[in-house]
C-alpha positions as CSV (number, residue, x, y, z in Angstrom):
1,M,97.0,72.8,148.3
2,N,94.0,73.2,150.9
3,S,90.8,71.8,149.1
4,A,89.0,74.9,151.7
5,M,90.5,77.4,148.9
6,M,89.0,75.8,146.7
7,K,85.1,77.3,145.6
8,I,82.9,76.7,142.4
9,R,81.0,79.0,140.4
10,V,78.3,77.9,138.6
11,I,77.6,79.7,135.3
12,S,74.4,78.9,133.7
13,S,73.1,81.9,131.6
14,L,74.1,83.2,128.2
15,S,74.6,86.7,129.8
16,A,76.8,85.3,132.8
17,L,78.9,83.2,129.8
18,Y,79.1,87.2,127.8
19,E,80.5,88.7,130.9
20,F,82.9,85.2,131.2
21,K,85.1,86.2,127.9
22,Q,87.7,88.5,130.2
23,E,88.8,85.7,132.7
24,W,88.2,82.9,130.2
25,D,90.4,83.7,127.3
26,G,93.1,84.8,130.3
27,I,93.2,81.4,132.2
28,F,93.1,79.7,128.2
29,D,95.8,82.2,127.0
30,D,98.1,81.4,130.0
31,S,97.3,77.6,129.1
32,I,99.7,75.5,126.8
33,S,96.0,74.2,125.0
34,K,96.7,74.4,121.6
35,N,92.2,72.9,121.4
36,P,90.2,75.9,119.8
37,F,87.5,73.7,121.1
38,L,88.3,74.9,124.6
39,S,88.5,78.0,123.8
40,W,85.3,81.1,125.4
41,E,84.8,81.1,121.8
42,W,83.8,77.6,121.2
43,S,81.1,77.2,124.5
44,Y,79.7,80.9,124.1
45,Y,78.8,80.3,121.0
46,W,77.9,77.0,121.0
47,A,75.7,77.2,123.9
48,K,73.9,80.4,121.7
49,N,72.9,78.4,119.2
50,M,72.7,74.5,120.2
51,C,72.1,74.6,124.3
52,P,68.0,74.0,125.4
53,E,67.3,76.3,127.8
54,G,68.4,76.0,131.3
55,R,70.9,73.4,130.3
56,L,74.0,75.2,130.5
57,L,76.5,74.3,133.5
58,I,79.9,76.3,133.3
59,L,81.6,75.0,136.5
60,A,84.6,78.1,136.8
61,V,87.0,76.9,139.6
62,Y,87.8,79.2,142.2
63,N,91.6,78.9,144.5
64,D,90.6,81.9,147.0
65,A,89.7,84.1,144.0
66,K,91.8,83.4,141.5
67,L,90.5,81.3,138.4
68,A,92.4,78.0,138.0
69,G,90.2,76.0,136.4
70,I,86.8,75.7,133.8
71,A,84.7,72.7,133.1
72,P,82.6,73.2,129.6
73,L,79.3,71.4,130.3
74,F,75.9,71.3,130.0
75,L,73.1,69.1,130.7
76,G,72.7,66.5,128.3
77,E,68.4,65.1,128.4
78,G,68.7,62.3,130.1
79,S,66.9,58.8,129.3
80,V,65.4,55.5,131.2
81,L,69.0,54.2,131.7
82,T,69.4,57.1,133.8
83,A,65.9,56.8,135.6
84,K,65.7,60.0,134.0
85,K,68.1,62.4,135.1
86,S,70.9,64.6,133.0
87,V,73.7,63.6,132.2
88,A,76.8,66.0,132.5
89,R,78.0,66.2,129.2
90,F,80.6,69.0,127.7
91,I,79.7,71.4,125.3
92,G,79.3,70.7,122.2
93,D,81.4,67.3,121.8
94,E,79.1,65.6,119.1
95,L,80.5,68.5,117.5
96,A,83.9,69.1,119.0
97,D,86.9,66.2,118.3
98,Y,88.4,67.1,121.5
99,M,87.1,68.2,124.7
100,D,88.6,68.3,128.3
101,I,89.1,70.7,131.6
102,L,91.0,74.1,131.2
103,V,93.4,74.2,134.0
104,R,95.6,76.9,134.5
105,S,96.6,76.1,138.1
106,D,96.1,73.2,141.2
107,R,95.7,70.4,138.4
108,A,94.4,67.3,140.5
109,E,92.2,69.9,142.9
110,V,90.2,71.4,139.9
111,V,89.9,67.5,138.6
112,S,88.9,66.8,142.0
113,E,86.8,69.6,142.5
114,V,84.7,69.3,139.6
115,L,83.9,65.8,140.0
116,D,82.8,66.1,143.8
117,F,80.4,69.2,142.3
118,L,78.8,66.7,139.9
119,L,78.1,63.8,141.9
120,N,76.7,65.7,144.7
121,M,74.0,67.1,141.6
122,K,71.4,65.1,142.4
123,E,69.6,66.1,139.0
124,V,72.6,64.3,137.1
125,G,71.8,60.2,136.6
126,K,75.2,60.1,134.8
127,I,78.3,61.9,133.9
128,K,79.8,61.6,130.0
129,L,83.0,63.2,129.5
130,V,84.5,62.1,125.5
131,R,86.7,63.4,123.5
132,F,90.0,63.3,125.9
133,P,92.4,63.3,123.4
134,E,95.4,60.7,125.0
135,S,98.1,63.1,125.7
136,A,95.1,65.3,128.1
137,P,97.0,65.2,131.6
138,N,93.7,65.9,133.1
139,L,92.6,61.9,131.8
140,E,94.8,60.3,134.8
141,L,93.8,62.7,137.2
142,L,90.4,61.7,136.3
143,S,91.1,58.0,136.9
144,T,92.7,57.8,139.4
145,Y,90.5,59.7,141.3
146,L,87.6,57.1,140.4
147,V,89.6,54.2,140.8
148,Q,90.4,56.3,144.8
149,R,86.7,57.0,145.3
150,Q,85.0,52.8,143.7
151,C,83.0,55.0,141.6
152,H,80.7,53.3,138.7
153,H,82.8,54.1,135.5
154,E,84.1,53.3,132.4
155,I,87.9,54.7,130.4
156,G,87.8,53.7,126.8
157,I,89.2,54.3,123.8
158,D,86.0,56.4,121.9
159,F,88.2,56.9,118.1
160,I,91.3,57.4,116.9
161,N,93.1,60.2,114.7
162,P,95.8,60.2,112.5
163,A,98.1,63.3,112.4
164,V,100.8,64.2,110.2
165,S,104.2,65.5,112.0
166,L,105.5,68.5,109.6
167,T,109.1,67.5,110.2
168,G,111.3,68.4,107.1
169,T,110.7,69.7,104.2
170,W,107.2,68.9,101.7
171,E,109.4,67.5,98.9
172,D,111.1,64.8,101.9
173,Y,107.5,63.9,103.3
174,Y,105.7,63.5,100.1
175,S,108.5,61.5,98.2
176,S,107.9,59.5,101.5
177,L,104.2,58.0,100.5
178,S,104.3,55.3,98.4
179,K,105.4,54.8,95.0
180,G,102.0,53.7,93.9
181,F,99.6,56.9,95.9
182,R,101.7,59.1,94.1
183,R,101.0,57.7,90.9
184,G,97.0,57.4,91.5
185,M,97.4,61.4,92.6
186,N,99.7,62.3,89.9
187,G,96.4,60.8,87.4
188,F,94.0,62.1,89.0
189,R,95.0,65.7,89.3
190,N,95.5,65.1,85.0
191,R,92.5,63.2,84.4
192,L,90.5,66.4,86.7
193,A,93.0,68.9,84.7
194,R,91.0,67.8,81.2
195,T,88.0,68.7,82.5
196,G,88.4,72.3,82.8
197,D,90.8,74.9,84.8
198,V,91.3,73.2,88.0
199,T,92.2,75.7,91.2
200,F,92.8,76.3,94.4
201,H,91.8,78.7,97.1
202,R,92.2,79.4,101.1
203,Y,89.3,81.5,102.5
204,E,90.4,83.1,105.3
205,T,88.1,86.3,106.5
206,E,84.3,86.0,107.2
207,E,83.2,87.8,103.5
208,D,85.3,85.0,101.6
209,M,84.6,81.8,103.3
210,P,82.1,79.7,101.7
211,M,80.6,78.9,104.3
212,K,77.0,78.4,101.9
213,E,77.9,76.2,99.9
214,L,80.4,73.5,102.3
215,F,76.4,73.0,104.2
216,E,75.3,71.8,100.8
217,M,77.3,70.1,100.3
218,H,77.6,68.7,102.8
219,R,73.8,68.2,102.6
220,N,74.0,66.2,99.1
221,R,77.3,64.1,100.2
222,Q,75.5,63.0,103.5
223,E,72.5,61.3,101.0
224,Y,75.3,58.6,99.9
225,K,76.3,58.2,103.7
226,V,74.9,56.5,107.4
227,G,72.9,59.4,109.2
228,K,71.8,62.9,108.6
229,S,73.8,65.9,107.4
230,I,74.8,67.8,110.4
231,F,74.0,71.2,109.0
232,E,70.7,70.2,108.7
233,N,70.0,71.9,111.4
234,A,69.5,75.6,111.9
235,G,71.7,76.3,115.2
236,T,74.4,74.4,113.7
237,R,74.3,76.2,110.6
238,Q,74.2,79.8,112.9
239,L,77.0,78.0,115.6
240,F,79.2,77.5,111.5
241,L,79.0,81.6,110.0
242,D,79.2,82.4,114.5
243,L,82.5,81.2,114.3
244,A,83.5,81.5,110.9
245,E,83.6,85.2,111.6
246,V,84.7,84.8,115.9
247,F,87.8,82.2,114.7
248,G,88.4,84.3,111.0
249,E,89.3,87.2,113.8
250,R,92.1,85.4,115.9
251,G,93.0,83.8,112.5
252,W,91.8,80.1,113.6
253,M,89.5,79.5,110.9
254,E,89.5,79.0,107.7
255,T,87.7,77.5,104.5
256,S,89.7,75.8,101.8
257,A,88.0,75.4,98.3
258,M,89.3,73.4,94.8
259,R,86.9,75.0,91.6
260,V,87.2,73.5,88.1
261,D,85.8,76.6,85.5
262,G,84.5,78.2,89.1
263,E,82.7,75.8,90.4
264,I,83.6,74.3,93.8
265,V,84.1,70.7,93.7
266,S,86.0,70.5,97.1
267,A,85.7,72.0,100.5
268,V,87.3,72.0,104.3
269,C,86.4,73.7,106.9
270,S,89.6,73.5,109.5
271,L,90.9,75.0,112.3
272,K,94.1,76.5,113.5
273,C,95.5,77.2,117.0
274,R,98.8,78.2,117.5
275,G,100.9,75.5,115.3
276,V,98.4,72.7,114.7
277,Y,96.3,73.0,111.6
278,Y,92.8,70.5,112.6
279,Y,91.2,68.7,108.6
280,W,87.1,69.8,110.5
281,I,84.8,69.4,108.1
282,P,85.4,68.1,104.4
283,V,83.0,67.7,101.9
284,F,83.1,67.2,98.4
285,D,81.1,67.0,95.1
286,P,79.6,63.1,94.2
287,E,79.7,63.6,90.6
288,Y,83.7,64.3,90.6
289,I,84.4,61.4,92.9
290,K,86.0,59.7,90.4
291,F,88.6,61.9,90.4
292,A,89.9,62.1,93.9
293,P,89.2,65.5,94.6
294,G,89.3,64.8,98.5
295,K,92.4,63.3,97.9
296,L,93.7,66.5,96.1
297,H,92.5,69.1,98.4
298,I,94.6,67.1,101.1
299,K,97.2,67.6,99.1
300,N,97.3,71.2,98.2
301,L,96.3,71.3,102.4
302,I,99.2,69.7,103.8
303,E,101.7,71.4,101.4
304,H,100.8,74.7,102.4
305,C,101.0,74.0,106.2
306,Y,104.6,73.1,105.3
307,T,104.6,76.4,103.4
308,D,103.5,78.0,106.7
309,N,105.8,76.3,109.3
310,Y,103.0,74.4,110.9
311,E,104.1,71.7,113.3
312,Q,100.9,69.3,113.0
313,F,98.5,68.7,110.3
314,D,95.6,67.0,112.7
315,F,92.9,64.9,110.5
316,M,90.9,64.6,113.7
317,I,88.8,61.8,115.2
318,G,87.6,58.4,112.6
319,D,89.2,55.8,111.2
320,E,88.2,56.8,107.0
321,E,90.5,55.0,105.4
322,Y,92.5,57.7,103.2
323,K,93.9,59.4,106.1
324,F,96.0,56.3,106.5
325,H,97.4,57.2,102.9
326,W,99.2,60.4,104.3
327,S,99.3,59.8,108.1
328,K,101.2,56.2,110.7
329,T,101.0,58.6,113.8
330,I,98.1,57.3,115.1
331,A,96.5,58.9,118.5
332,N,93.2,57.6,121.0
333,N,90.6,60.1,122.2
334,Y,88.7,58.4,125.5
335,A,85.5,58.6,127.1
336,V,85.0,58.8,130.8
337,T,81.8,57.7,132.0
338,I,80.4,57.4,135.6
339,Y,77.6,55.9,137.1
340,K,75.9,56.9,139.5
341,G,74.4,53.7,141.1
342,L,75.1,50.2,140.3
343,F,72.6,48.8,139.0
344,L,72.6,52.3,136.6
345,Y,75.6,50.5,135.9
346,K,75.6,47.0,135.3
347,L,71.9,48.1,132.4
348,N,74.3,50.2,130.8
349,K,77.2,47.5,130.0
350,T,74.0,45.1,128.8
351,I,72.7,47.4,126.8
352,V,75.9,48.2,125.2
353,Y,76.6,44.4,124.6
354,I,73.9,44.4,123.1
355,K,74.3,47.3,120.4
356,E,77.3,46.0,119.8
357,Y,76.0,42.2,118.9
358,L,73.6,43.7,116.8
359,R,76.1,46.4,115.4
360,G,78.1,43.3,114.0
361,I,75.5,41.6,112.6
362,R,74.8,44.7,110.6
363,D,77.4,45.3,109.0
364,Q,78.1,41.7,107.8
365,N,74.5,42.0,105.4
366,V,74.6,43.9,102.7
367,I,70.6,45.1,103.0
368,L,71.3,45.6,106.2
369,K,73.7,47.8,106.0
370,N,71.0,49.7,103.3
371,W,67.9,49.5,105.2
372,W,70.3,51.6,108.5
373,K,71.8,53.7,106.0
374,K,68.2,55.1,104.5
375,V,66.9,54.7,108.4
376,S,69.3,56.8,109.6
377,K,68.1,59.6,108.1
378,I,64.6,59.4,109.8
């Protein structure tokens, strides 16, 4: 392919992104992607609710007049470590578990055009592209490009994500789990049933989804964990409400709830796309922790996924222990970081080493861990 035929159109305003919907939908429908975070809806509503003014950077790559690929990006704030220059990042990478460059054709050329463009942007001091699933075909192309051009970069594991391949039957799958785990599940179920009438519901329309209850439970639950709830931010709450409407219309989102005497004790906001069920935002009432409502909720969801003929139940990123009771399949997510200059590259590596060293000291000291839990909420 003659690279001279490849052109980039920059979409930097919400109105331009709105007008771009038909073209984006066309390339997403033509792709093999099962990732709802690469949809127009995700980028548009994230930009509408979360993107700072003037920071949108959607790169649409054309081969002659035909759209060949889309890099959904924005310009994050820089720091001393980027000489006060911006950081090019994937849209919504703090909430999206999987990201990539969406490609219809001419994959190698699209990746090269995007990186050439970003490396030539004077206002960009660093490129940080995270959440690449290991199956992403663009990951190897990125690596090849960076090595060939001798760019200062790092490619490493960002997170792991466990998943369940939904082959066979539910009965066969559940019986394959450890006998002790299944015995424990029966005990949790029976003890919870003695507290009241236990029911399980799945809601697939915006009108029915208990989103506000999910927000409040997540905020309450976060009091016992490090950091703030994502739903402390009004923009995040509105993003989820918008997604409940537009993803709900496409059959891509549902909220499920387990109730005791009508009161929600656990809830999960899930995504669904092309045969994959994504276990995205789980919450539960801490007062019911001794009944393991999260585990009982997962059991209901996986059983429903077998009934509905899904191909995979994806726990998404994170190595939380509970996921490994259900899954023996693990995939890696990767981060690609590109530095503009050797000095910034070495400075960042030094700071990352210091952070990891201090984190190790903190994690070995109970007092420091509890102190950090409080500080992280400031």
